C-alpha positions in Angstrom: 25.6 -0.5 159.5 29.1 0.5 159.0 30.9 3.8 158.5 32.0 4.2 154.9 33.2 7.8 154.9 33.4 10.7 157.3 33.4 14.3 155.8 35.7 16.6 157.7 34.6 20.0 156.1 31.7 21.7 154.5 33.2 21.8 151.0 33.8 17.9 150.9 30.2 17.4 152.2 28.7 19.8 149.8 30.5 18.1 146.9 29.2 14.7 148.0 25.7 15.9 148.5 25.7 17.5 145.0 26.7 14.3 143.4 24.2 12.3 145.5 21.5 14.6 144.5 22.4 14.4 140.9 22.4 10.6 141.1 18.9 10.6 142.7 17.5 13.0 140.1 18.9 10.9 137.2 17.5 7.7 138.7 14.1 9.5 139.2 14.1 10.8 135.7 15.0 7.3 134.3 12.0 5.8 136.2 9.7 8.4 134.9 10.9 8.0 131.4 10.6 4.2 131.7 6.9 4.6 132.8 6.2 6.9 129.9 7.8 4.5 127.4 5.7 1.7 128.8 2.5 3.8 128.4 3.4 4.9 124.8 4.1 1.2 123.9 0.7 0.3 125.1 -0.9 3.2 123.3 0.9 2.3 120.0 -0.2 -1.3 120.5 -3.8 -0.2 121.0 -3.6 1.9 117.8 -2.2 -1.1 115.9 -5.0 -3.3 117.2 -7.6 -0.8 116.1 -6.0 -0.8 112.6 -6.0 -4.6 112.6 -9.6 -5.0 113.7 -11.2 -2.2 111.7 -9.0 -2.2 108.5 -7.2 -5.6 108.6 -3.8 -3.8 108.7 -1.0 -6.3 109.6 1.9 -4.8 111.6 4.6 -6.5 109.6 3.2 -5.3 106.2 3.6 -2.1 104.3 0.6 0.0 103.1 0.0 3.1 101.1 -3.1 5.2 101.2 -4.4 6.9 98.0 -6.5 9.9 99.1 -8.0 10.4 95.6 -9.4 6.9 95.3 -9.8 6.4 99.1 -7.9 3.1 98.7 -5.5 1.4 101.0 -2.9 -0.6 99.0 -0.7 -3.4 100.2 2.9 -3.0 99.2 5.1 -6.1 98.5 8.7 -5.6 97.6 9.4 -6.4 94.0 12.0 -9.1 93.6 15.4 -7.5 92.8 14.1 -4.0 93.2 16.3 -1.2 94.4 16.1 -0.5 98.2 17.9 3.0 98.0 15.9 6.1 99.0 16.0 7.5 95.5 13.8 4.6 94.1 10.1 5.5 94.0 7.4 3.4 95.8 6.2 2.2 92.4 9.8 1.1 91.5 10.3 -0.7 94.8 6.9 -2.3 95.5 4.0 -4.2 93.9 0.8 -2.5 94.8 -2.4 -4.5 95.4 -5.7 -3.1 96.5 -6.2 -3.9 100.2 -9.4 -2.0 101.0 -11.5 0.8 99.6 -12.9 3.3 102.2 -16.2 4.2 100.7 -17.4 6.8 103.1 -15.7 9.9 104.4 -16.1 9.0 108.1 -14.3 5.7 107.6 -11.5 7.5 105.8 -11.2 10.0 108.5 -11.1 7.3 111.2 -8.4 5.5 109.3 -6.2 8.6 108.8 -6.6 9.6 112.5 -5.6 6.2 113.8 -2.6 6.1 111.5 -1.6 9.6 112.5 -1.9 8.8 116.2 0.2 5.5 115.8 2.8 7.4 113.8 3.0 10.1 116.6 3.2 7.5 119.3 6.1 5.8 117.3 7.9 9.1 117.0 7.5 9.8 120.6 8.8 6.4 121.5 11.9 7.1 119.4 12.5 10.4 121.1 11.9 8.8 124.5 14.4 6.1 123.7 17.0 8.7 122.9 16.3 10.5 126.2 16.6 7.3 128.0 20.0 6.6 126.5 21.1 10.1 127.6 19.9 9.5 131.1 21.8 6.2 131.1 24.9 7.9 130.0 24.4 10.7 132.6 23.8 8.0 135.3 27.0 6.2 134.4 29.0 9.5 134.5 27.7 10.4 137.9 28.2 6.8 139.1 31.8 6.8 137.8 32.5 10.1 139.6 31.1 8.7 142.9 33.1 5.5 142.6 36.3 7.5 141.9 35.8 10.0 144.7 33.9 7.9 147.3 34.2 4.3 146.4 30.4 4.0 146.1 29.1 0.7 144.8 25.8 0.0 143.0 25.2 -3.2 144.9 25.1 -1.6 148.3 22.7 0.7 150.2 24.0 3.9 151.7 22.6 6.3 154.2 24.0 9.7 155.1 23.7 11.2 158.5 24.0 15.0 158.0 24.4 15.7 161.7 27.5 13.6 162.0 28.7 14.0 158.4 29.0 10.2 158.1 28.1 8.1 155.2 27.1 4.6 156.3 
């Protein structure tokens, strides 16, 4: 244990403790977000597995559901078709019947799983953005601590409030 810094007044100590608290909060937030992302990935994988087992839906393929005919179509890109967003699905893909969902319960089950997987995917995207924001925030706080207090990420620090010493 070695003395790293000694704070001589309340203002300097308060400024340091504010940054240290911000650093701790950002690290805690990042851990929580990481755990939630892991849970959402498992949830999404579970939905994909259900789609694969119950409806033979492959994750790398594209599908379209026609509610009127209760049919799942497999979509394969047409050779030389336009990929821009203005081209319709029929212009961009060849549709082949993948599976007809005869009863209403099966159709409802399929639509619920697809909606749940889509929601999990959207949540993962949002959590990814939030994780990026936390990384930027953590870097900003770290840069401030490096500039003001020569704090390093590869070392452990302990603060003794009674003596105002950072070890």
